[in-house]
N, C-alpha and C positions, 0 to 999 in steps of 0.2 A: 090659493096657495097650495103648494105640494111639498110634503116631506116624505122622502123615500127612506124608510127606516131599515132597509136591508140591502146593502151593496158590499162589494168586495174589491180589493186590489190584487187578487190572485190571478196567476196565469193558468187558467183551467185547461186550455188545449195543449199547452206545453210544447209547441213546436220549437219555440225559442224562449229564452228568458227575457222578459221585458222588465225594465226598471220600474221602481215605484213611480218615478216622475212620468214615465210614458203612460202607465196605467192611470195615474191621477189626471193627466192631461186629457186622456180619452174619457174618463168619467166626467170631468168638468165640461167637455164639449157636448156629451150626450145630455147632461143636465141643462145646459144652455139651450140646445136645440129643442128640448121638450119642455122647457119652462119649469123645470124642477128647482125649487128654491133652496132646498137643503137636503143633505144626505148623511146617513150614518153608515160608516164603513166598518165592517166586522172583520177583525183579523182572524187568522186560522188557529186551529188547535195544534198544528205542527208547523215547524219552520224549515223551509227548503228554499232553494234558489227561486222557486216559483211562488212561494208563499212567505211574504215578509213577516218578521217578528212584530209584535205589538209596538215595541219601543221605536221601531223604524217607521211604522205607520203614524204613530203619534208625532214623531219628529217631522215627517213630511207634510203633515196636515195642520200643525199647531198654529200657523199664521193665517190659515184660511177661515173666512167667516161664514162659509156655507157648507162646511163638512166637519163632522165630529166622529169620534172613534168609539166602537164597542169592542172590548178586549176578549179575544178568544182564549180559552183556558183548556189545557189538556188534562183530562182526568187521570191518564196513565202516568204523566211525566211532571206534573207541577211540583215545585219544591218550595220551601219556606222563602227563599230569596225571591221567587216569582210573586208570592203573595205580598211581600214587602214592597216590591216594585209596583204592583197593582194598587196597593193602598196609597202609595205616593201619587200615582197618576190620578186616582180618585180624589184625593185631598186637594190636588191642584186643579181639578176640573178638566183634566186632559182626556179622561175617559168617562163616557156617559152611561155605560152599562157593561155587563159581562155576558159572555156567550159560551154555552156548553154544546158538545157535539155527540150525544148518544146516538148510536147507530154507526157513525164513523169510527167511534171508539166503543169497545164492548162494556158498557156500564148502563145501569138504570139511573134515572134522574134522582131517585130517592135513596141512592147509596149513601151510607153514613160518611164516607170520605168527602162528600160534598158539603157537609154542614158548615165547614169553615168558609167555603165560598158563599153560601147563602147568608151566613152571619156578616160577612164583609159587605155584601150588597145591602143588607138591611141597615148596617151601620152608616153607610154613605147614601142610603135611600136612592139606589139606582136599580133598574130592572135587570133581571137575568133572562136572557133570551136562550131558549132551549130548542135545538134542532128536533124536529118531529116528522115522522112519515118516511117517505121514500128517500133513498140516498142517491146522490149524483154518481157515486162510485159503485160499481157492481160488487166490490168487496165489503161494502157495508152490511151490517147485520140488523135488519129492520125490527126484529123482536125487541131490541133495546130502545127503539125510537117511536113506539106506539104512544099516542097522546094520553092514554089512560094512566100511564105511569106518572104523569105530571100531576094528576089529582092528589097523589100522596104528598107531593111537595107543597102544593097549594094548601092542603089541610094542615100539615105539620108546621108550616111557616106562614101563618096568616098575615104577617107584616111584610112578607116578601112580594115584590112586584114581578110577575112572571109574564113572559111573552112566548107563546107556543108558535114556533116558526112554521110556515108553510101550511097553516091551519090543519096540521096533522095529515095532510093528503097522502094516501087515499082514505084515511080514516077520519074524514071531515065530520061525520055525525058524532063520533066519539069526542072529537075536539069541541063540538057544539056543547055537549053535556058538561065538559070540564069548565068552559068559560061561563056557561049559564049558572052552574052550581057555585062557583068560587069567584067572589068579587075581586080577588087579587090576581085572577088569571085573565090574560089577553091573548090575542092571536094576530099574526100578520099573514097576509095573503101572498107572500113571495114564493117564487120558485115553482109555480104551478105548470110551467111549460119550459122546454128547452128552446131557446131562440124566440120565435114569434108564434102566436096562436094561429092555428088553422081553424077554419070556420066551424066544422063539426065539433071539434074538441072544445073550442071556445064556448059554443052554446051549451055543451055538457057542463063545463066548469061554472059558467054563469048560473045555471040552475042549482048547482051544488052550493054556491055561495049565497044565492037568494034563499035557499031553504035554511041555511045556517042562520041568517039574519031573522028569518021568520020564526025560527025556534028560539033563538037566544035573545030576541028583542032588540030594542034600539041599540045600534052598534057602537056603544061607548067602549067596547072591548076590542074592536077590530082596527088594525093599522095597515096603511098602505106601504107595501114594499115590493121590490121586484126580484131581488137576487142577482142584479146586474153584476158582472157581464154575462152570466148564464142566460138571462132573459132580457129581451129587448124592451127599452123604456117606452118607445112609441106604441108598440103592440100592447103593452101592459096598461097604458093610459086609455087606449081604446077599449080594452077589456073592462076596466073599472067603470067607465062611463056607460058601458053596455048593460050594467046592472039596473039602470033606470031608477035609481034611488032619488028620494026627495033631496033637495039641496042641503037641508039641515043634516041629514044622515051622511051625505057625501062629504061635507066639510069635516064631520067628525072623523071619518076614515082617512081622508086625504092629508090632514095635518093636525087637527085639534087633539085627537087622542095621543098622538106621538109627542106633541108639545107638552101636554100635561104629564105624560108618563116619564119622559126623559128630562123634564124640568127645563124646557127650552123657552126662553123669554121671547115673546113675539110683539113687535111694535110696528104699526103701519104696514102690516103684511110681510114683515121680514123677521127672521130670527136674529136677535141681536147679541147672543152669547155663544 
């Protein structure tokens, strides 16, 4: 079974505006072609013709049994009405987690303005996914997205479930320490490459992830994700299998950790909620 915990319906290349329906059809086809059973779609921190609002993503996916939504939140622009809408989505089970974008927006994850976000996630027992490491956009400011800043959040909010996106790449060793030290901290392996892995870089990244697992122990903290459509699903599956992990560890990463963390009910090899 495969759960991809990190996908988007955004138009990243922006040559033209593609509708949510077009993006969703493309995602569903790639999932089918690569035997991906379930995906979490992360909405953006900003709303543009190329980046649909959370409410539009929820509406487009609410009748699909193999896709759920993680709601992106803008540190700079969220208002009380946004929090009320988010609480309604969470109460109705239409959103499975929240996503913050430090680096893309200039804030640290331990900023006091975010306490209300973390309190909301704790109340509904959903994870907060936090962008970490390099940014796709050259206008990002990566000092805000260093994974060590997430340690403060993990310590100050011990009941909060945290996912450090992209294993903090290129600061993977720092991410290792944060997840090793804090039981409430997890990481996903998404967004390690643009497009498909090339052989030399793939071997380099495989060694980085192997060292992380060696340091942090049995990977109950590590989640499979791609960052689709930035990264190719086929190439990513080849990458994860190239780690050469025991079947038990691979199952944890490929779906069990995500199912537990996002409270996805699995029966007969399928997510049923």
